[in-house]
C-alpha positions in Angstrom: 1.2 -1.7 24.9 -1.6 0.7 24.0 -0.5 4.0 22.3 -2.7 6.9 21.5 -2.2 9.3 18.6 -4.0 12.6 18.8 -4.9 14.4 15.6 -7.6 16.5 17.2 -6.1 19.8 16.0 -6.1 18.7 12.4 -7.7 21.0 9.8 -7.8 19.0 6.6 -6.1 20.8 3.7 -4.7 23.6 5.8 -1.5 22.2 7.4 0.8 21.3 4.6 3.6 18.8 5.3 2.5 18.3 8.9 -0.8 16.9 7.8 0.9 14.6 5.3 3.2 13.4 8.0 0.3 12.7 10.4 -1.8 10.8 7.8 1.2 8.8 6.5 2.3 7.8 10.0 -1.1 6.5 10.9 -1.2 4.5 7.7 2.3 3.1 8.3 1.5 2.1 11.9 -1.7 0.3 10.8 0.4 -1.7 8.3 3.5 -2.5 10.3 3.0 -1.3 13.9 3.5 -3.7 16.7 1.5 -1.9 19.4 -2.2 -1.4 19.9 -3.1 2.0 18.5 -6.0 4.4 19.3 -6.4 7.4 17.1 -8.2 10.6 18.3 -9.6 12.5 15.4 -12.0 15.4 14.7 -15.5 14.1 13.9 -15.2 16.1 10.7 -12.2 14.1 9.5 -13.0 10.4 10.3 -11.1 8.9 7.4 -7.7 10.0 8.7 -7.7 6.9 10.9 -7.1 4.6 7.9 -8.4 1.5 9.8 -7.0 2.2 13.2 -9.3 2.2 16.3 -10.8 5.6 16.4 -12.1 8.1 18.9 -13.9 10.9 17.0 -14.5 14.1 19.0 -16.9 16.8 17.8 -16.0 20.5 18.2 -19.2 22.3 17.2 -17.8 25.8 18.0 -15.1 25.9 15.4 -13.7 23.5 12.8 -11.2 25.7 11.0 -8.9 28.6 11.8 -7.1 29.4 15.0 -10.3 29.1 17.1 -10.5 25.4 16.3 -7.7 24.5 18.8 -9.3 26.0 22.0 -12.7 24.7 20.7 -11.3 21.2 20.4 -9.5 21.5 23.7 -12.8 22.3 25.4 -14.7 19.6 23.5 -12.1 16.9 24.4 -12.4 17.8 28.1 -16.2 17.4 28.2 -16.4 14.5 25.9 -17.1 11.2 27.7 -15.9 9.4 24.5 -12.6 11.2 24.8 -12.3 10.3 28.5 -12.9 6.7 27.9 -10.4 6.7 25.0 -7.6 7.9 27.3 -8.0 5.0 29.7 -5.3 2.4 29.4 -2.9 4.4 27.3 0.8 4.1 28.2 1.8 6.8 25.7 0.0 9.6 23.9 1.7 11.0 20.8 0.9 14.5 19.4 2.1 14.5 15.7 0.7 18.0 15.2 2.6 19.3 18.3 -0.3 20.9 20.2 -1.1 18.7 23.3 -4.8 18.2 23.0 -6.2 16.3 24.8 -4.4 16.4 28.1 -3.4 13.0 29.6 -1.6 11.4 32.5 0.1 9.0 30.1 3.7 9.6 28.9 3.6 12.4 26.2 5.5 12.3 22.9 5.4 15.5 20.8 6.5 16.0 17.2 8.2 19.4 16.8 8.2 20.2 13.1 10.2 23.5 13.2 11.0 26.5 15.3 10.2 29.0 12.6 8.6 31.5 15.0 12.0 31.8 16.7 14.1 31.9 13.5 11.9 34.1 11.4 9.8 36.1 13.9 9.1 38.9 11.5 6.9 36.5 9.5 4.4 36.1 12.4 2.1 38.4 14.2 2.6 39.0 17.9 -0.4 36.8 18.7 0.9 34.0 16.5 4.3 34.1 18.2 2.7 34.0 21.6 0.5 31.1 20.6 3.4 29.1 19.3 5.6 29.9 22.3 2.8 28.6 24.6 1.6 25.7 22.5 4.8 24.4 20.9 7.6 25.4 23.2 5.8 24.5 26.4 4.6 21.2 24.8 8.3 20.3 24.3 9.2 21.3 27.8 6.6 19.0 29.4 6.8 15.9 27.3 8.7 12.7 27.9 10.2 12.7 24.4 10.3 15.0 21.4 10.4 13.7 17.8 12.0 16.0 15.2 12.1 15.3 11.5 15.7 16.5 10.9 19.1 17.2 12.6 18.4 20.9 11.7 15.4 21.0 13.9 17.2 19.1 16.6 20.0 21.6 16.7 17.6 24.5 16.8 15.7 23.0 19.7 18.8 22.5 21.7 20.0 26.0 21.1 16.7 27.9 21.3 14.7 25.9 23.9 17.6 24.4 25.9 16.2 20.9 25.5 18.2 18.0 26.8 19.5 16.4 23.6 18.7 12.9 25.1 15.0 13.8 24.9 15.2 14.7 21.2 14.8 11.9 18.6 15.5 12.5 14.9 13.0 10.5 12.8 12.9 11.5 9.2 9.7 11.4 7.2 9.2 8.8 4.5 7.9 8.8 1.0 4.8 7.0 -0.3 6.6 5.1 -3.1 3.3 3.5 -4.1 2.0 6.9 -5.2 5.2 8.8 -6.0 7.2 6.9 -8.6 8.6 7.4 -12.1 6.1 7.0 -15.0 5.9 7.0 -18.8 4.5 10.5 -19.1 6.6 12.8 -21.2 8.2 15.8 -19.4 6.5 19.1 -20.1 7.9 22.6 -20.0 6.7 23.7 -16.6 8.1 24.2 -13.2 6.2 23.0 -10.2 5.9 24.4 -6.7 3.4 22.7 -4.3 3.1 25.1 -1.3 0.5 27.2 0.4 1.2 31.0 0.2 2.7 31.2 3.7 5.3 34.0 3.9 8.3 31.6 4.3 7.4 29.8 1.1 8.9 32.8 -0.7 6.5 33.1 -3.7 7.3 36.7 -4.6 11.0 36.1 -5.2 10.2 32.9 -7.2 7.9 35.1 -9.4 10.8 37.5 -10.0 13.2 34.6 -10.9 10.5 33.1 -13.2 10.0 36.4 -15.1 13.7 36.5 -15.8 13.7 32.8 -16.9 10.8 33.5 -19.3 12.9 36.1 -21.2 15.0 33.2 -22.7 12.5 30.4 -22.3 9.1 31.9 -23.1 7.4 28.4 -23.4 8.1 27.8 -19.7 5.2 27.8 -17.2 5.1 27.8 -13.4 2.3 25.7 -11.8 1.4 26.2 -8.2 -0.6 23.9 -6.0 -2.1 24.3 -2.5 -5.0 26.0 -0.9 -5.2 29.8 -0.5 -3.2 30.6 -3.6 -5.7 33.2 -4.8 -4.0 35.6 -2.3 -1.0 35.7 -4.6 -2.6 37.9 -7.3 -1.5 39.6 -9.5 0.4 36.9 -11.2 3.2 37.1 -13.8 2.4 35.7 -17.3 2.9 32.0 -17.4 1.9 31.3 -13.7 -1.0 29.0 -13.2 -2.9 28.3 -10.0 -4.2 24.7 -9.7 -5.3 25.0 -6.1 -5.5 22.0 -3.7 -5.1 18.9 -5.9 -5.6 15.2 -5.1 -2.5 13.1 -4.3 -2.8 11.3 -7.7 -2.9 14.5 -9.6 0.2 15.8 -7.6 2.0 12.6 -8.4 1.2 13.1 -12.1 2.5 16.7 -11.9 5.8 15.5 -10.4 6.2 12.9 -13.2 5.5 15.5 -15.9 7.3 18.6 -14.5 10.6 19.7 -16.0 11.7 20.7 -12.5 10.5 21.1 -8.9 11.4 24.5 -7.5 11.4 24.8 -3.7 12.6 28.3 -2.7 11.4 28.1 0.9 13.1 30.3 3.5 12.6 27.7 6.3 11.8 24.0 6.4 11.9 21.5 9.2 12.0 18.8 6.5 10.8 19.6 3.0 8.8 16.5 1.9 7.9 17.7 -1.6 11.5 17.6 -2.5 11.7 13.9 -1.7 8.3 13.2 -3.4 9.6 14.8 -6.6 12.8 12.8 -6.5 10.9 9.6 -6.0 8.9 10.5 -9.1 12.1 11.1 -11.2 11.6 14.9 -11.2 14.8 17.1 -11.0 14.9 19.4 -8.0 16.2 22.9 -7.5 15.8 23.9 -3.8 16.7 26.4 -1.2 20.0 26.0 0.7 18.3 27.0 4.0 16.7 25.0 6.9 16.6 21.2 6.5 16.5 21.1 2.7 20.3 20.5 2.2 20.1 17.7 4.8 17.1 16.1 3.0 18.3 16.6 -0.5 21.9 15.7 -0.1 23.7 15.8 -3.4 20.6 15.0 -5.4 19.4 18.5 -6.0 20.7 21.9 -7.1 20.7 24.2 -4.1 20.5 28.0 -4.2 20.2 31.1 -1.9 16.4 31.7 -1.8 17.0 35.4 -0.9 19.0 36.0 -4.1 16.7 36.1 -7.3 19.7 35.7 -9.6 21.0 32.7 -7.7 17.5 31.1 -7.8 17.3 31.7 -11.5 20.7 30.2 -12.1 19.9 27.2 -9.9 16.7 26.5 -11.8 18.6 26.7 -15.2 21.3 24.3 -13.8 18.7 21.8 -12.7 17.0 21.9 -16.1 20.4 21.4 -17.8 21.3 18.5 -15.5 17.9 16.8 -15.7 19.1 13.3 -16.5 21.8 13.3 -13.8 19.5 14.7 -11.2 16.7 12.2 -11.9 19.1 9.3 -11.3 20.5 10.9 -8.1 17.1 11.8 -6.9 15.6 8.3 -7.3 18.6 6.9 -5.3 18.2 9.5 -2.6 14.4 9.1 -2.2 14.7 5.3 -1.9 16.4 5.8 1.4 13.2 7.2 3.0 10.2 5.0 3.7 7.2 5.4 6.0 7.7 1.9 7.2 11.1 2.8 8.6 9.8 6.0 10.0 7.0 4.1 11.8 9.6 1.6 13.2 11.6 4.5 14.6 8.5 6.1 16.1 7.8 2.9 17.9 11.2 2.9 19.4 10.5 6.4 20.8 7.1 5.2 22.2 8.8 2.3 23.9 11.4 4.5 25.5 8.9 7.1 26.6 6.7 4.4 28.2 9.7 3.1 30.2 
């Protein structure tokens, strides 16, 4: 069976965990997949394919920002290469949700979250309208929807009235080859890898960090991700590292005293698992899918309560050895090979 995977709406470096998921899924399917795969990618990001058969589509009008999606939609419609690539597909999967290009094959959509319904105040009116049109409608019209957690599944049933039989929970995996314990000594810094999107809750983290520094002045807070310059002014002790390579992120996990993850909404929360796989203690929000993903291997706190966040971080630092052991055991349950196997089960069902 020939399965297409469309990453045409990818903007490298701008899509956080959804981009990591798409790249790791392609890699896992190349390694262990049992179907024939054809990957549709922007011509500006050819290496995403990781060895799979590739159809590269050029969108000269826009490569980044919101305009890239309609630009790529138009480009895929007029591209002979894209037309030919769609021939013979039984299933076309959209890991980044937005259904570009259109197809007569069975559609599978990954729905990462429904944040625009749960936290509408964090979005502009145009952003909410776009998501309602692109995400909600994509789910309505597909043969099957993959969600990364039971949390997202429950929200989709409640908010979109989706038939539960069309929703398939397939958790993300962890790249254990990259994220693993090491010999580096732990250093007195907290780590938060996240772009400065409103739901990532940086302002309250800064308040909690200032309070922590009153009794632990040697403590630093390191932030990774693109766009962080928008967070200025910064409290003393906060350092912006920007977008870092995976190897550097892995080293940061191995050296950090604690990962702090104060997000207000997560459909999964991959950094928490990556930190656990690296032997890093985790203090995380008790909202969204994070309690489901972390289990008993992290300290959970109310991300709206600065004092609760500060207390949770202190507890994680105090319980570091216990949390390292629990985190390693928890992260070992998640692999991209298993995620790929479960994706293939959904493709098989959608095709039938």
